[in-house]
C-alpha positions in Angstrom: 49.3 -194.8 -80.9 50.3 -196.6 -84.1 47.5 -196.4 -86.7 46.2 -199.4 -88.7 48.0 -199.6 -92.0 46.5 -200.4 -95.4 49.9 -200.9 -97.1 50.8 -201.9 -100.7 54.4 -203.4 -100.5 56.6 -202.8 -103.5 60.2 -203.1 -104.4 60.6 -199.4 -103.9 59.5 -199.4 -100.3 62.8 -198.4 -98.8 62.7 -195.0 -97.1 64.3 -192.3 -99.4 67.5 -190.6 -98.3 65.8 -187.2 -97.8 63.3 -188.8 -95.4 66.0 -190.7 -93.4 65.3 -191.6 -89.8 68.3 -189.5 -88.6 67.2 -186.3 -90.4 63.7 -186.2 -88.7 64.7 -187.3 -85.2 67.5 -184.9 -84.7 67.2 -182.2 -82.0 66.5 -179.4 -84.4 63.5 -181.2 -85.9 62.1 -181.9 -82.4 62.5 -178.2 -81.4 60.9 -177.1 -84.6 57.9 -179.3 -84.1 57.4 -178.1 -80.5 57.7 -174.5 -81.5 55.4 -175.0 -84.5 52.7 -176.7 -82.3 52.8 -173.8 -79.9 52.5 -171.4 -82.7 49.5 -173.3 -84.2 47.7 -173.4 -80.9 48.2 -169.6 -80.5 46.8 -169.0 -84.0 43.7 -171.0 -83.1 43.3 -169.1 -79.9 43.5 -165.7 -81.7 40.8 -166.6 -84.1 42.5 -167.5 -87.4 40.5 -169.1 -90.2 40.5 -172.9 -90.6 42.3 -172.5 -94.0 45.1 -170.5 -92.4 45.5 -173.0 -89.6 45.6 -176.0 -92.0 48.0 -174.3 -94.3 50.4 -173.5 -91.4 50.1 -177.2 -90.3 51.2 -178.4 -93.7 54.1 -176.0 -93.9 55.3 -177.1 -90.4 55.7 -180.7 -91.6 57.3 -179.6 -94.9 59.8 -177.6 -92.8 60.6 -180.5 -90.5 60.7 -183.2 -93.2 62.6 -181.4 -96.0 61.4 -182.3 -99.5 58.0 -183.5 -98.5 54.7 -182.1 -99.8 51.7 -182.1 -97.5 47.9 -181.8 -98.1 44.7 -181.9 -96.1 41.3 -182.6 -97.5 38.0 -182.2 -95.6 34.9 -184.4 -95.9 31.6 -182.9 -96.9 29.3 -184.9 -94.6 26.2 -184.1 -96.7 27.6 -185.0 -100.1 30.2 -187.4 -98.8 32.9 -185.9 -101.0 36.4 -184.5 -100.5 36.9 -180.8 -100.2 40.2 -179.0 -100.5 41.5 -177.9 -97.1 45.1 -176.9 -97.6 48.1 -177.9 -99.7 50.5 -175.0 -99.9 53.2 -176.8 -102.0 51.2 -179.2 -104.1 50.4 -178.2 -107.7 47.1 -176.3 -108.1 45.9 -178.6 -110.9 46.4 -181.7 -108.6 44.4 -180.1 -105.8 41.6 -179.2 -108.2 41.5 -182.8 -109.4 41.2 -184.2 -105.9 38.5 -181.7 -104.8 35.0 -183.1 -105.2 36.0 -186.8 -105.4 33.7 -189.2 -103.7 34.7 -190.8 -100.4 35.1 -194.5 -101.4 37.8 -197.1 -101.8 38.7 -196.3 -105.4 39.0 -192.6 -106.0 42.4 -192.2 -104.3 44.4 -192.9 -101.1 42.8 -190.0 -99.1 39.3 -191.1 -100.1 40.2 -194.7 -99.1 41.6 -193.6 -95.7 38.5 -191.6 -95.0 36.2 -194.4 -96.1 38.1 -197.1 -94.1 39.0 -194.8 -91.2 42.5 -196.3 -91.5 45.9 -195.1 -92.6 46.5 -195.9 -96.3 50.2 -196.2 -97.6 51.0 -195.9 -101.2 54.8 -196.6 -101.0 55.3 -196.6 -104.8 52.6 -194.9 -106.8 54.1 -196.2 -110.1 53.2 -199.8 -109.3 50.1 -199.2 -107.2 46.9 -199.9 -109.2 44.3 -199.7 -106.5 42.8 -196.4 -107.7 43.1 -196.7 -111.5 39.3 -196.7 -111.8 39.5 -192.9 -111.0 42.9 -192.5 -112.7 44.5 -191.3 -109.5 47.9 -193.1 -110.3 48.2 -191.3 -113.7 47.3 -188.0 -112.0 49.9 -188.4 -109.3 52.6 -189.5 -111.7 51.9 -186.6 -114.0 52.7 -184.3 -111.1 55.8 -186.1 -110.0 54.3 -187.7 -106.9 55.8 -191.2 -106.2 54.7 -191.9 -102.5 51.5 -190.9 -100.5 50.8 -191.6 -96.9 47.2 -190.8 -96.1 45.8 -190.8 -92.5 42.1 -190.1 -91.6 41.3 -187.2 -89.4 38.7 -188.4 -86.9 36.5 -186.5 -84.4 36.3 -187.5 -80.8 33.2 -189.6 -81.6 35.0 -191.3 -84.6 33.3 -189.3 -87.3 35.5 -188.7 -90.4 36.5 -185.0 -90.6 39.0 -185.4 -93.4 42.4 -186.8 -94.3 46.0 -185.7 -93.9 48.5 -186.8 -96.6 52.3 -186.6 -96.9 53.6 -186.9 -100.5 57.1 -187.6 -101.7 58.7 -187.4 -105.1 60.6 -190.6 -104.3 59.1 -194.0 -103.3 59.1 -194.8 -99.5 57.2 -195.8 -96.4 56.9 -193.9 -93.1 59.2 -194.7 -90.2 58.1 -194.9 -86.6 59.0 -191.3 -86.1 57.1 -190.3 -89.2 54.1 -192.0 -87.6 54.7 -190.0 -84.5 54.7 -186.8 -86.5 51.5 -187.9 -88.4 49.8 -188.6 -85.1 50.7 -185.2 -83.7 49.5 -183.4 -86.8 46.2 -185.3 -87.2 45.5 -184.5 -83.5 46.1 -180.8 -84.1 43.9 -180.9 -87.2 41.1 -182.6 -85.3 41.2 -180.0 -82.6 41.1 -177.1 -85.2 38.4 -178.6 -87.3 36.1 -179.5 -84.4 36.7 -176.0 -82.9 35.7 -174.3 -86.1 32.7 -176.6 -86.5 31.6 -175.6 -83.0 32.1 -171.9 -83.9 30.1 -172.4 -87.1 27.3 -174.2 -85.2 27.2 -171.4 -82.7 26.9 -168.8 -85.5 24.1 -170.8 -87.1 22.3 -171.1 -83.8 22.7 -167.4 -83.3 21.4 -166.6 -86.8 18.4 -168.8 -86.1 17.9 -167.2 -82.7 18.0 -163.7 -84.2 15.3 -164.6 -86.7 13.2 -165.9 -83.8 13.8 -163.0 -81.5 13.2 -160.4 -84.2 9.6 -161.9 -84.5 9.0 -161.4 -80.7 7.4 -158.1 -79.6 9.6 -157.8 -76.5 13.0 -156.1 -75.8 15.7 -158.7 -76.2 19.5 -158.2 -76.1 22.3 -160.7 -76.4 25.3 -160.0 -74.3 28.8 -161.4 -74.1 30.2 -163.1 -70.9 31.4 -159.6 -69.7 27.9 -158.1 -70.2 28.8 -156.1 -73.4 25.9 -155.9 -75.8 26.5 -158.1 -78.9 23.0 -158.0 -80.5 19.5 -156.6 -80.0 16.3 -157.7 -81.7 14.3 -155.5 -84.0 11.9 -154.5 -81.2 14.8 -152.8 -79.3 15.8 -150.9 -82.4 12.2 -149.8 -83.1 11.7 -148.9 -79.4 14.9 -146.9 -78.9 15.3 -145.4 -82.4 18.9 -146.6 -82.4 20.8 -148.7 -85.0 22.4 -152.0 -84.3 25.8 -150.3 -84.5 24.6 -147.9 -81.8 23.4 -150.8 -79.6 26.8 -152.6 -79.9 28.7 -149.4 -79.1 30.3 -148.9 -75.6 28.0 -146.0 -74.8 24.7 -147.9 -75.5 23.7 -148.2 -71.8 24.4 -144.5 -71.3 22.2 -143.5 -74.3 19.4 -146.0 -73.6 19.0 -146.0 -69.8 18.3 -143.1 -67.4 21.6 -141.8 -65.9 20.3 -142.0 -62.3 19.5 -145.7 -62.9 22.8 -146.5 -64.5 24.7 -145.0 -61.5 22.4 -146.8 -59.0 22.5 -150.3 -60.7 26.1 -150.4 -62.1 27.7 -152.2 -59.2 24.7 -154.4 -58.7 24.8 -155.5 -62.3 28.5 -156.2 -62.3 28.3 -158.3 -59.1 25.3 -160.2 -60.5 27.3 -161.0 -63.7 30.2 -162.2 -61.6 27.9 -164.5 -59.6 26.9 -166.1 -62.9 23.2 -166.6 -61.8 20.0 -165.2 -63.3 19.1 -161.8 -61.9 16.7 -158.8 -62.5 17.0 -155.0 -62.6 14.4 -152.3 -62.8 15.6 -149.4 -65.1 14.1 -146.5 -67.0 14.7 -146.7 -70.7 14.5 -143.9 -73.2 12.0 -144.4 -76.1 12.7 -142.8 -79.5 10.2 -140.1 -78.6 12.3 -139.0 -75.7 10.0 -140.4 -73.0 11.4 -142.6 -70.2 9.5 -145.8 -69.2 10.3 -148.3 -66.5 11.5 -151.7 -67.7 12.0 -155.0 -65.8 15.2 -156.4 -67.2 15.7 -160.2 -66.7 19.2 -161.6 -67.3 19.7 -165.3 -68.0 23.0 -167.0 -68.8 23.7 -169.5 -71.7 26.4 -172.0 -70.9 28.5 -174.3 -73.1 29.0 -178.0 -72.6 31.6 -177.4 -70.0 29.4 -175.1 -67.9 31.1 -171.8 -69.0 28.9 -168.8 -69.7 29.2 -167.9 -73.4 26.2 -165.5 -73.6 23.7 -163.6 -71.5 20.2 -163.0 -72.7 18.4 -159.9 -71.4 14.7 -159.4 -71.8 12.9 -156.2 -71.1 9.2 -156.0 -70.0 7.4 -152.6 -69.7 6.3 -152.1 -66.1 5.8 -148.3 -66.3 2.1 -148.5 -65.4 2.8 -150.7 -62.4 5.6 -148.3 -61.2 3.2 -145.4 -61.6 0.6 -147.1 -59.6 3.2 -147.9 -56.9 4.3 -144.3 -56.8 0.7 -143.1 -56.7 0.1 -145.4 -53.7 3.2 -144.1 -52.0 2.0 -140.5 -52.5 -1.4 -141.3 -51.2 0.1 -143.1 -48.1 2.2 -140.1 -47.5 -0.8 -137.8 -47.7 -2.8 -140.1 -45.5 -0.1 -140.0 -42.8 0.0 -136.2 -43.1 -3.8 -136.1 -42.7 -3.7 -138.3 -39.6 -1.1 -136.0 -38.2 -3.7 -133.2 -38.3 -5.3 -134.9 -35.3 -6.2 -131.5 -33.7 -8.3 -130.5 -36.7 -12.1 -130.4 -36.4 -13.6 -133.3 -38.3 -16.5 -131.1 -39.6 -17.7 -127.6 -39.6 -20.1 -126.8 -36.8 -22.6 -124.0 -37.0 -26.2 -123.1 -37.9 -26.1 -119.4 -38.6 -27.2 -118.0 -41.9 -23.5 -117.1 -42.6 -22.4 -120.7 -42.1 -25.3 -122.2 -44.1 -24.4 -119.8 -46.9 -20.8 -121.0 -46.9 -21.8 -124.7 -46.9 -24.1 -124.0 -49.8 -21.2 -122.6 -51.7 -19.1 -125.6 -50.8 -21.7 -128.0 -52.0 -22.0 -126.0 -55.2 -18.3 -125.8 -56.1 -17.1 -129.2 -54.8 -18.2 -131.4 -57.7 -16.3 -129.3 -60.2 -12.5 -128.9 -60.6 -12.7 -125.1 -60.4 -10.0 -123.3 -58.5 -11.3 -121.9 -55.2 -9.9 -118.9 -53.2 -10.9 -118.9 -49.5 -10.6 -115.5 -47.9 -10.7 -114.7 -44.2 -8.9 -113.8 -41.1 -6.5 -116.1 -39.3 -8.3 -118.8 -37.2 -11.6 -118.7 -39.1 -11.4 -122.2 -40.4 -10.2 -121.7 -44.0 -8.5 -125.1 -44.1 -11.8 -126.8 -42.9 -13.6 -125.2 -45.8 -10.9 -126.5 -48.2 -11.2 -130.0 -46.7 -14.9 -129.9 -47.0 -14.6 -129.1 -50.7 -12.2 -132.0 -51.2 -14.3 -134.5 -49.3 -17.4 -133.7 -51.4 -15.4 -133.7 -54.8 -14.7 -136.4 -57.3 -11.2 -136.5 -55.9 -12.2 -137.4 -52.4 -10.6 -140.8 -52.6 -7.2 -139.3 -53.6 -4.6 -137.3 -51.7 -5.3 -133.9 -50.0 -2.0 -132.1 -49.5 -1.7 -128.9 -47.5 1.1 -126.3 -47.8 1.5 -123.3 -45.5 3.3 -120.9 -47.8 4.0 -118.5 -45.0 5.8 -121.2 -42.9 8.4 -122.1 -45.6 11.5 -120.0 -46.3 11.4 -118.2 -49.7 14.5 -120.1 -50.8 12.9 -123.5 -50.2 9.3 -122.9 -51.3 9.9 -123.8 -55.0 11.6 -127.1 -54.0 8.8 -127.8 -51.5 6.1 -127.3 -54.1 7.7 -128.7 -57.3 10.4 -131.0 -56.0 14.1 -131.1 -57.0 16.6 -133.2 -58.8 19.7 -134.8 -57.3 22.4 -132.1 -57.1 20.1 -129.2 -57.8 21.6 -127.3 -54.8 23.8 -127.9 -51.9 22.3 -130.7 -49.7 20.2 -132.1 -52.5 21.6 -135.6 -52.1 18.7 -137.4 -54.0 15.7 -136.6 -56.1 12.7 -135.4 -54.1 9.1 -135.3 -55.2 7.3 -132.0 -54.6 3.9 -131.4 -53.1 2.2 -131.1 -56.5 3.5 -134.5 -57.5 2.3 -136.0 -54.2 -1.1 -134.5 -54.9 -1.3 -135.8 -58.4 -4.9 -137.0 -59.0 -6.1 -135.2 -55.8 -6.2 -131.8 -54.3 -3.6 -129.3 -53.0 -4.4 -126.6 -50.5 -2.1 -123.6 -50.6 -2.6 -121.7 -47.3 -1.4 -118.1 -47.0 -1.0 -117.8 -50.8 -0.5 -114.1 -50.4 3.0 -114.8 -48.9 4.2 -116.7 -52.0 7.4 -115.1 -53.5 7.0 -113.5 -56.9 9.2 -116.0 -58.8 7.3 -118.9 -57.4 4.0 -117.2 -58.4 5.2 -117.5 -62.0 5.7 -121.3 -61.7 2.3 -121.7 -60.0 0.7 -119.8 -62.8 2.2 -122.3 -65.3 0.6 -125.2 -63.3 -2.8 -123.5 -63.4 -2.5 -122.7 -67.1 -0.8 -125.8 -68.5 -1.0 -128.5 -65.8 2.8 -128.9 -65.9 5.6 -128.5 -63.4 9.4 -128.6 -63.6 11.5 -129.8 -60.7 14.2 -127.5 -59.4 17.4 -128.4 -61.2 15.5 -130.3 -63.8 14.8 -129.7 -67.5 11.9 -132.1 -68.1 8.2 -131.0 -67.9 6.1 -133.2 -65.7 2.3 -133.3 -66.2 0.2 -133.2 -63.0 -3.6 -133.4 -62.5 -4.2 -131.4 -59.4 -7.1 -129.3 -58.2 -5.8 -126.1 -56.5 -7.5 -124.6 -53.5 -5.9 -121.5 -52.0 -6.5 -119.3 -48.9 -5.2 -116.0 -47.5 -5.8 -113.5 -44.8 -4.2 -110.8 -46.9 -5.9 -108.2 -49.1 -4.7 -109.5 -52.5 -6.1 -106.5 -54.4 -3.9 -104.2 -52.3 -0.9 -106.6 -52.9 -1.5 -106.4 -56.6 -1.5 -102.6 -56.4 1.7 -102.8 -54.5 3.3 -105.1 -57.1 3.8 -108.0 -54.7 1.1 -110.3 -56.1 0.6 -111.0 -59.8 -2.7 -109.9 -61.3 -2.9 -112.8 -63.7 -2.4 -115.3 -60.9 -5.1 -113.6 -58.8 -7.6 -114.0 -61.6 -6.6 -117.7 -62.0 -7.1 -118.3 -58.3 -10.2 -116.2 -57.8 -12.5 -118.3 -60.1 -14.8 -119.1 -57.1 -14.1 -117.0 -54.0 -15.5 -118.0 -50.6 -15.4 -115.3 -47.9 -15.3 -116.8 -44.4 -16.5 -114.3 -41.7 -14.5 -113.7 -38.6 -15.5 -115.5 -35.4 -16.8 -112.3 -33.8 -19.5 -112.2 -36.5 -20.6 -115.8 -35.9 -22.4 -115.6 -32.6 -23.6 -119.2 -32.8 
């Protein structure tokens, strides 16, 4: 499109020989222009600075139109003044004199072009007096500039971004092909300047967003379109004990989230990112004190004006208490199902003899406390009924009652049964499994036939009684449990201690409150 001209006709308006029509329109010039445009667009795509781009733009025209000097000035929208953009071949002193001039009709051809939003042609500077108020003619002549063709650089919405000028050391006006060149170059300049303005606006928005998110007491991360972490707010850094550089590193997720959860959620997360819709994940995150807590991570995309995702915002909410409540409910449901399965059990102890009344008195006495109880008696005397009676009359009656027959479980599996195991702890351990102690957390566990417990498992049980902690098979993390232990046996534990098959320290831990159940032959009622 041919621009409007604000032209001052003079006797020197003929096009100079070095800017002849034939020179610019030849095939070599056209090929150079096309190659230069491709090179410029590639520079823009690879993240060059605006100064580098504008400098290359000027050099391209100077290469095509031999002997010309090109310059680009930008417009400061706040102060409405010219700012130096690029002028690789113009004298430095000239560029410094143009920088800071007001955008009006009198301070020079570039300022006039920006003010009028029209092309301004100074075909012969020597006789052109339009800008003498600001002494531009004297400035240009002092630097040997005899012609200046200034064209405004306008945004898509017609806002003035700057001006592009071609200078010559001989008087002359632009030909039709010159105008074609100028149109191509100002278009490229518009694309570059608007692109850089958008980038700067995005950076300003992100800086403002960082200030806001740093003030929020919630885990917030900013991710790229591919899901890579670009930024995390101060709360994430304080929570994790990691630096911002750690958060932006490739191994951040591996350091912050539990390895089991990363493996479980990796494909789900990738597919959700590809769907480009909001989604949620529940993961365990490692605090700076080494503790893992459950987080609900919500992912929401940020799109540009064309609908493309440019950022993902991930917010983390602590749901550890909720997850623990859910897990506790699952444990209690499991225990309830197990208790229902014991349908053949007597619902209460029946008897009126002095021996039975004495046992019930002992049960009523010990039940309200959390003392360990050892029930002794022959097989079939109702030791489990005594244990259930203690649990039902205790403060833990609303929680789980878990029974374990130590004699019925192989020695190689008893530790896993009691304390659970981690995924891969042994052949066949395809997933993590909670042990009976974790299922009984908050309630009571009844260890029947305790005398058949292997020696190595006795050591682990002693730790539970002393410290209230277990460690899953194949695991390295101690897990606190709050469990009341009731035990029973038909064996002579004192004889077992003498034989070295039962630990003396464990016996004294279990024998805090012994209850002897008489055999059926002594209970005539």
